[in-house]
C-alpha positions in Angstrom: -4.7 -4.4 23.1 -5.6 -4.2 26.6 -8.6 -2.4 27.6 -12.5 -2.1 26.8 -12.5 -0.9 23.2 -13.7 -2.2 19.9 -11.9 0.0 17.5 -8.4 1.5 17.3 -8.1 4.9 15.5 -4.5 5.9 14.1 -3.5 9.4 13.0 -0.2 10.8 11.7 1.4 13.6 14.0 1.4 15.7 10.8 -2.3 16.0 10.1 -4.8 18.4 11.2 -8.5 17.3 11.5 -12.2 18.9 11.2 -13.9 19.0 14.2 -16.1 16.2 13.1 -13.4 13.9 12.1 -13.5 11.3 14.7 -17.2 11.4 15.0 -17.7 10.9 11.2 -15.1 8.1 11.3 -16.7 6.3 14.1 -20.1 6.7 12.3 -18.9 5.3 9.1 -17.8 2.5 11.1 -21.2 1.8 12.8 -22.9 2.1 9.3 -20.6 -0.5 7.8 -20.2 -3.5 9.8 -19.0 -5.4 6.6 -16.0 -2.9 6.6 -13.2 -3.9 9.0 -10.7 -1.1 8.2 -11.7 2.7 7.3 -9.9 5.4 6.0 -10.7 9.0 6.5 -10.6 11.5 3.4 -7.1 13.0 3.5 -6.6 16.2 1.9 -3.3 18.0 1.2 -3.0 20.5 4.0 -4.0 24.1 3.2 -5.7 23.0 -0.1 -9.2 21.4 -1.3 -7.2 18.9 -3.3 -6.9 15.1 -2.5 -3.9 13.4 -0.6 -5.8 10.0 -0.5 -9.1 8.7 -0.6 -8.1 5.2 -0.2 -4.9 3.7 -1.8 -4.0 1.4 -4.6 -1.5 -1.4 -5.4 0.4 -1.9 -8.3 0.8 -5.6 -8.9 4.6 -5.0 -8.6 4.2 -3.9 -5.2 3.9 -0.2 -5.3 1.4 1.9 -3.4 -0.4 5.0 -4.8 -3.1 7.5 -3.6 -6.3 7.4 -5.2 -7.0 10.8 -6.7 -3.7 12.5 -5.5 -3.7 16.4 -6.4 -7.2 16.5 -7.9 -10.1 18.2 -6.4 -12.7 16.8 -4.0 -15.3 17.2 -6.4 -14.1 15.0 -9.4 -15.4 11.7 -7.9 -12.0 10.2 -7.3 -13.2 8.4 -4.1 -15.2 5.8 -6.1 -12.0 4.3 -7.3 -10.9 0.9 -5.5 -9.6 1.0 -2.3 -6.7 -1.9 -1.8 -5.6 -0.6 1.4 -6.1 2.4 3.9 -3.5 5.0 4.3 -1.9 4.9 7.9 -2.1 8.7 8.1 -5.8 8.4 9.5 -7.5 5.1 9.7 -9.8 3.1 11.9 -9.2 -0.7 12.5 -11.5 -2.9 14.4 -10.0 -4.7 17.3 -10.6 -8.1 16.1 -8.5 -7.4 12.9 -5.4 -6.9 15.0 -6.3 -10.1 17.2 -6.7 -12.1 14.2 -3.6 -11.0 11.9 -1.3 -9.3 14.5 0.1 -5.7 14.5 2.0 -3.6 12.0 5.4 -5.1 11.4 7.8 -3.4 13.6 10.7 -4.1 11.0 9.3 -1.8 8.5 10.1 1.4 10.3 8.4 3.7 7.7 6.8 3.4 4.3 4.4 0.7 3.3 3.6 -0.5 6.6 0.2 0.3 6.3 0.0 -1.5 2.8 1.3 -4.7 4.1 -1.3 -4.6 6.8 -4.1 -3.9 4.6 -3.1 -6.6 2.1 -2.5 -9.0 5.0 -6.0 -8.1 6.5 -7.8 -8.7 3.1 -6.1 -12.1 2.7 -7.4 -13.1 6.0 -11.1 -12.1 4.8 -11.2 -8.4 6.0 -12.7 -5.6 4.1 -11.4 -1.8 3.6 -13.4 1.0 2.7 -13.5 4.8 3.1 -15.3 7.2 5.5 -15.7 10.2 2.9 -17.2 12.4 5.5 -14.3 11.8 8.1 -12.0 14.5 6.7 -8.4 15.6 7.9 -5.3 17.4 6.2 -1.8 15.7 5.8 1.0 17.9 5.6 2.4 15.7 3.0 5.7 16.2 1.3 6.0 14.0 -1.9 9.4 14.4 -2.5 10.4 13.0 1.1 10.0 9.6 -0.5 13.2 10.2 -2.4 15.0 10.8 0.8 14.3 7.5 2.1 13.9 5.3 -1.1 15.9 2.7 0.5 13.1 1.8 3.2 10.4 2.0 0.6 11.9 -0.3 -1.9 13.1 -2.8 0.8 9.5 -2.7 2.3 7.7 -3.1 -1.3 10.0 -6.1 -2.0 9.2 -7.7 1.4 5.8 -7.2 1.0 5.6 -8.9 -2.4 7.8 -11.7 -1.2 5.6 -12.3 2.1 2.1 -12.0 0.8 2.1 -13.0 -3.0 1.4 -16.7 -3.8 4.6 -18.2 -5.0 2.8 -18.9 -8.5 1.9 -15.0 -8.4 5.5 -14.3 -7.9 6.5 -16.3 -10.8 3.9 -14.6 -12.8 5.3 -11.2 -12.4 8.8 -12.1 -12.2 9.9 -11.0 -15.8 8.7 -7.3 -15.3 9.7 -7.3 -11.7 13.3 -8.2 -12.6 13.3 -5.6 -15.4 12.0 -2.7 -13.3 14.7 -3.5 -10.7 17.5 -3.6 -12.9 16.2 -0.3 -14.4 15.9 1.3 -11.2 19.2 -0.1 -10.1 20.6 1.6 -13.1 18.7 4.8 -12.7 20.0 5.1 -9.1 23.7 4.5 -10.1 23.6 7.3 -12.5 22.2 9.8 -9.8 25.0 8.9 -7.6 22.8 7.1 -5.4 24.1 3.7 -5.6 24.4 3.2 -1.9 20.7 2.5 -1.9 21.3 -0.4 -4.4 24.1 -1.8 -2.2 21.9 -1.7 0.7 19.5 -3.5 -0.9 21.6 -6.3 -2.3 23.0 -6.7 1.3 19.6 -6.7 3.1 18.3 -9.4 0.6 21.4 -11.7 0.7 21.4 -12.2 4.5 20.2 -15.3 5.8 18.3 -13.6 8.4 16.4 -11.6 5.9 15.2 -15.0 3.9 14.5 -16.6 7.4 12.0 -13.8 8.4 10.2 -14.0 5.0 9.8 -17.9 5.4 8.5 -17.2 9.0 6.1 -14.6 7.8 4.7 -16.7 4.5 4.0 -19.7 7.1 1.8 -17.1 9.5 0.3 -15.9 6.1 -0.8 -19.3 5.2 -2.4 -20.0 8.4 -4.7 -16.9 8.3 -5.3 -16.8 4.6 -9.1 -17.0 3.7 -8.7 -15.6 0.2 -6.7 -16.3 -2.7 -4.8 -14.0 -4.9 -7.4 -14.6 -7.8 -9.8 -12.3 -5.2 -7.1 -10.0 -4.3 -4.1 -9.3 -6.6 -6.1 -9.5 -9.8 -7.8 -6.6 -9.0 -4.5 -4.5 -8.6 -3.6 -2.0 -10.6 -1.3 -2.2 -13.9 -0.8 1.3 -14.2 1.8 3.2 -12.0 0.8 6.9 -10.8 2.4 9.3 -8.7 3.8 12.8 -8.6 7.4 11.7 -9.6 6.2 9.5 -12.4 5.6 12.4 -15.2 8.6 11.8 -17.7 7.4 11.2 -21.2 9.6 8.0 -21.3 7.6 6.6 -18.4 4.1 7.7 -19.6 4.3 6.8 -23.1 6.4 3.4 -23.0 7.0 2.1 -19.8 3.5 2.3 -18.1 1.7 1.1 -21.2 4.1 -1.9 -21.4 3.5 -2.7 -17.6 -0.1 -2.4 -18.2 -0.1 -4.4 -21.4 2.0 -7.3 -19.5 -0.6 -7.2 -16.6 -3.8 -7.1 -18.8 -2.4 -10.6 -20.2 -0.8 -12.1 -17.1 -4.0 -11.4 -14.6 -6.1 -13.8 -16.5 -3.8 -16.6 -15.9 -4.1 -15.9 -12.1 -6.8 -18.3 -11.0 -5.6 -19.6 -7.4 
């Protein structure tokens, strides 16, 4: 972080930007001093449809893109922004100085979610620079190729950032979802992912890292989970979650559990 700058802008290598993308992003930051992380409006490359207008977090730690696949004219940008997509984002220098950098251990997937959640716990705010537009060569099916990283990092984020009381509150659906997903992966012939996760989360070094990170979070925390987690989504969404069993059974049950459980979240 050496050098005379106030903001740092990150952009994926698989994006193409409008001519005024950076100008509009900086303009939005200057007009909103109460926002400390801003995301560009990200469209699917070659289309006028949304990739992300800010991202949401599910209470079980899954991330999703607001407005994914929808036309830009439908007002999806008004949805809550729990974290900014790392594909195109501006971060004020003092955020990095206060909470640190992205976690090197993540390598890929959910590193931006962990960073955004951590920043919000420390008192920083996240928003959307809607006039700053870029196009993302996003391949939704790629996450299936790297599902092991996504699942590992999702669980790492939950175990690191959520209050212990929150983890106890969400434990029943979390355990059920992990068992169901494990069975699904075994049936698909990708049981190696299950074994990799079990191996990773039974290592002493893993839990040592989680404890160390939790101590760091305790030091920088300025907001409780009632201010952050309670507003997380109870519904899962995404291009892969379209089967009737999920839409009409699993997701309604997850929503119903969260509708009740979040009323108990007062810490």
